[in-house]
N, C-alpha and C positions, 0 to 999 in steps of 0.2 A: 428786792428780795435776795434772802438768805438763804442761807447752806440747805437750814433745818428745811425749808418749804421747798428748795425741789426735792423731786421723786425719782434720783440717779437710777430704779428700776426701768422708771419707764423714761429717761433719754439714753439708755442703753437698749431698751428694746427698739427703740423709733431712729436709732443714729445709720442714717443713708446707705453706709458701707456696709460692708459682711463684716463681722465682726462676733468672736470666740472667746469665751474665757475655758484654759484649760486647766487641769492640776496637775501637777509637778510627775507624775505617772502618766500623763499624755491622757488624761477621758475629759472629755466635754463637761465643763461642771454648768454653763449656759449659754446661749447664740441668740444672737439679734432676729429680728425678724428677715431683714434681710437674706441674712445668713440662709436661715431656710427658705427663702423663695428659689435662691441663686443655685443653692445645691444643689434642689430637688429632694430632699429629707424633710419628714416632720420632726418635729422636736423629740416629739418619742425613739427618733429610729439615731439621735442623736445625744439628748442628754445621759449623762451615763454611761457611754459608750466610749471603748479607748477607740483615739483619730484612727489606727489606721488600721482594726477590723472594721470601721463605716469607710473611709477612703483606701484601699488595697491597692497597690500596684497595681498598673496595667499587665493582666499574664500575657497577653499577646505581646506585645511590646519589652522584652528581653534587657534592650539597650536602655529603658528611662531608665532618671535616676532625682526623678522630683519626688519622690516619698522621702528615697535617702538625704537631698536634700534640705528636707523641710527634717526631716529628725535631726540630722546635724545641727540643722539651724534653734529647733527648741531644744536642744542638749545645751549648746555653747549657749542661749539664756541661762539655763538653770547654771549650771556650772562658776558662769560670772555674773552675774546678775545686771547685763548690760542689753539694750536693746540692741536686736537685730535683724538688719535690714536687708532681705533677698533679693537677687538679678530675680526676671523674667524667667518662668521655671511652666517647663510646659510638663502638667501633670491632667493626664486621664481620671474620666469620672466613670464609672458605670452606671448605664440609662437605668434610673427607678423602676422605670415603665419598661423596659427590656431585659431581664436579668440575662447577662452572657455577653452584653452587648457595649461597648465601650464611646464616650465620646472626646475627640480628642480637645480637649481647655488647655488654657493657657491663665497663668496666672503670676500676681504682684505681693508677694506676702509680706508681715512686715510682724516681727513677733518682739514683745516688750515683758518686761518681769514687774509683778505686783508684789510688792517687798513685807513681808510681817516687821513684828515687833525686833525681831530677832535678827531681822535682816535677810533671811534666807527668801528664796522665791516662794510665795505660797500659789501663784497664778501665773500661767501668762498669759498675755491677754495678745491674742492671735487676730489678726487684720487681715483681711484677705482681695482684693483689687480682681477682679478679673479682665483680663485684657483678651481672650478670644477673637472678639470681634475685628478689634484691631489686628493679629495678623489676620483673619479672612480676609481684612479689605486691601493689605498689602499683597496677599496672594491673588485674590482676580484681579488686581492693576498687572501683572505678568511685566513683560518689557516696555508697555509701554505707560508708565503709570503716570497717573494726572496730578493735579496741585496737591488737591485734597489729600492722597492717602501716602505723599510723598511729605507733607506734613506731619501725618500720623507717624509714619516712620521715625521720622528724627526726632519728635516726641518718645518715643517709643525707645528708641535707642540712647538720646539723652536722657532719659531716667536711668534706663538699666545701667548705664556707665558711672553716674552719680549715687547710685547708692554700692556699685561694685566699689569704686573711690573711697564714700564712706565707710564702707566696711573694712578696706584695707590699711583704713587711716586710724579706724578704733583699735586695728588687733594688732599693727604695730606698736600704741601707745600700747594697752595690757602687755603688751611681749615685752616693751621694757622695764615695764613696771614689777613682772612677774619673776625678771631675769634677776632685778635689784632684790626683791624679797626673797628667793632660791637660794642666793647668796647670803643674805645676813641670814637667815636658816640655820645655812649650810654652817655656817662661823658659831654660829650659837650652842648647836648638836656638839654634842663630843666625840671624837672621833671613833670607828672602831678601832677596838683594843679585847685583850685577858683583864676579866674582871680581879683576874688574881694567878700566880705563875702558874696557878695546879687547875683552873676551871676555867672554859673559854664560853666566850660570847657571842652574837652575831648580831649583826642590828642591819637594819633595808628603814629606808623613808623614800615612800616612793609618790610625787604630787601626783594629783589627780590627770588624767589623761585626757588633753582637751581645753583645761582651764586655763583660760588666761589669769589666774589670779593663785597662789600658794596660801595654802591653809595654815591653821595653827598648831598640828601633830608636832609633839615631842616625845622625846624619851631623855633618858638618864640613867646612870652607873657610877657608881659612888661607894669609895671604902668607908666602915662605919668604923667609930674608934671602939675600942673591946672587943679582942679576941679578933677571929677570921669571921668577918660579918663584913658582908656587901648588900648597900641598898639598891633597887633596881624599880622604874617607874617610868608609865606611860602618863600622858594626858593631851586633851584634845580644847581651844580654843575654840567658841565660833566665831566665826565672821570668816576676810581675805584679806589676803592682800599685804603689806606693812604694817598695816595697827595690827592683824593677828598676828605674824611674826612679830613684831614688838613685845607683847602682851606674854606671846610664848615665850618670848626670853626672860621675861620678868617672873613669871611663875617657877621656869624651871630652875633657874638659879635661887629662887627664892626655898622652895622645893630639897634643892641640892642642899643648902644652909643649914635647915631645919632638921633635916637626917643625919645630920652631923651630932647633935646635939640633944634630939628629943626620946624620951626612952623606948618610942616602938613608933611603927606607922601611922595609926588612927594618931597621936600628939603631931605626928609630921605635917599631916593635913588638918589636925585644928589650925596650928598657925599658919598653914598655908590658907584655910578658909578669911582668916583673919585678915591675911594680906590682902587675899582676892578682892574682897570687901570693899578697899580703896582704890583698886584698882580699877581704870576707865576701862573697858571691852572683857572684862572679865566675867561678864556675867555668864552662866549657866557652862564655863567651863568644867572638866571633867577633868579626871586623875585616879591612878591607882599605884601603889607604891606596895612594894613585897624587901622584908627584909632576910636577907638568908642568912644561916649560921651556919657555918661550914662546920664549926666542932662541934656545935650541938645535932646539926642534922634535921633542923628545924626550919622555917618558914612561917615568918607572922605578917598581916598585909589588913591591909586597909584602902575599900574604897570608897571616893564621891563620886556616883552617878556614873560611874565608868565599868565598860564591858570588863568580864571575870578573867582573869588569868588559868590560863591553863597549866595544871603540873603533871607530865605525863612519865608513868612510873616504868623501872625497866623491865616489868613484865609487862607491859604494854597497856596497862590499866589506864586513864584518864579521867584526872578528877578538877573539876572546875571550881574557882577559890571563891567561893560566890556567899561567906556567909559572913561577910565582915560587910554588905553593900550598902551606902549612904546617900542622901540627897548629892547632888552637885556643889563646887567650893563655895560660890556665892548663895546660895539658894535661902539661906536665912540671917535676918538682918541679925541674932544674938547667936550666933553659932555654939554647941551644944556639945561635947566630946561626943565626938564618931565611934564607931566601931571596930572591935579588931577581931580576929582570929589566927586561930594557927594551923598548922598539919605538918609533918612529919614526912623526910623522905628517904632515899636508899642512894647512897651513890651511886652518878650515873643517870638519875633521871635531870629531866629538862625542864626549866621554867620559860614558859612563851606568855607577852605581855603585849598587845597589839595594841593599836584603835580603830574603830567604828568602822574604818572604809574596807576593812578584811573581811567583813562580815555581813555586813550590811548590804541591800541587795530591794532595787523599788520590786513590788509587787513577790515580795517573801516577807516571812514571819523574819523573828532576829532568830527565833530557835534554830531555826534552820540552817542559816548560816554559823551556826556553832557549830549544830550537828558535822557539817562538810569540814571544819577548823579542829574538830575530834577524830575525825575518821582519816585526814591528811595528818595528823602528828604520830597517830596510832600506827600506820600502815608505813611512815618514813621513820620512825623512833630510832632507827639504825647509826642512820645518818648524821653524819657531823655537823657545828650549828652553822655553822656557813652554808654547805650542801642541802640543808636542813631551809634552812630560812631561803634560798631560793626557791626550792619545791613547792616550798608553803604559798608563795608569790603566784607560783607557776598554776597552781591548782587553783588556787582560790579565787583569782583577781581575774576579769571579765576578760577574755581575748582582745577584748578594741582597750584595755583599761577602767579602772574604776574611778566613778565620779565625784569620787571625794580623797582627799589624803588618806596616805597607810603608813601607820610607824609601825616596827614590828621589831620585839626584839628575842633574844631566843638564848637562853643561858645552860651551859652542860652543867649540870652541881656531882 
């Protein structure tokens, strides 16, 4: 039988264990028949609903950790793109026929990623095995446990220990890769420094909290030939780990070299786009570059699919530099000249470049994140660049850290 003759939807629905598909926003995309049966919820009560709206924590048990542990596992899968097998969890669920009454239940979940063509997680396969009866059998046996209950307890203990050991080995392996990738990324990125004797800059890089892989965010500051000019850029490579860090280093170096000889930022991105076309792993990479002319008090800029830079004027007015936005670097087989725009600034203004980890949030429109950034920059515009950089990260990144890397450059003009 060929793959085309197999009805995989029917296979999914008929799987003997509880299986669900979750979106990256942790919304049920689909569930199989066993999931419906064991959970006591209908498909209509599950599909299209947020997981933790359907199965919240038991409010009568403040010490419960099941929901928190499951959420952490799912976000690990999203951040790492790796399978995460959880140890035994107690996770009570509300009786569907008696609202307000909670059933004590025990589960053994496994969460696995389904990756899209770009390597990002597009769905999470959430498989759950209920082990409540095993726990109850152990409890009923009391001090005089019989042979069958001892076997069940031994099987349960062995399974939980194996899952914990497997998770620990995976985390250690990914932690080592992450340390190497971070060291490589730090070595390839320019150190914090002043962009000129009279104008100050602050740079920050924050890896995603909870991620076992570093991403490909980067920044660059380069002195340009001809007058008192500086090039400031940021970019983002799709993917994780050493491969993304290596691609990031190639693109950053290429743009740095191109900026020194290009007539403007658009031409620099033209050159970078042609180079990205022959670099494996540069697909869908984005970048934005600005040329600052301190003598003429002007900024020219061009963007290849990247969020717009922000210019904060001394009077507090916030200007998004979004009049020269184009497709990502490797979007066209035959690159065409990219757009370029310019604006004037008054000495004392502040230029801010960043990557999408600073502004993007799940369940939120990107305009909300841009508005939040504009508000933070407006309110804190009198701070020096180093202090302002720390303030922006503190105000915009979630308390537990972002799920994506963040690069940030702030230049006082």
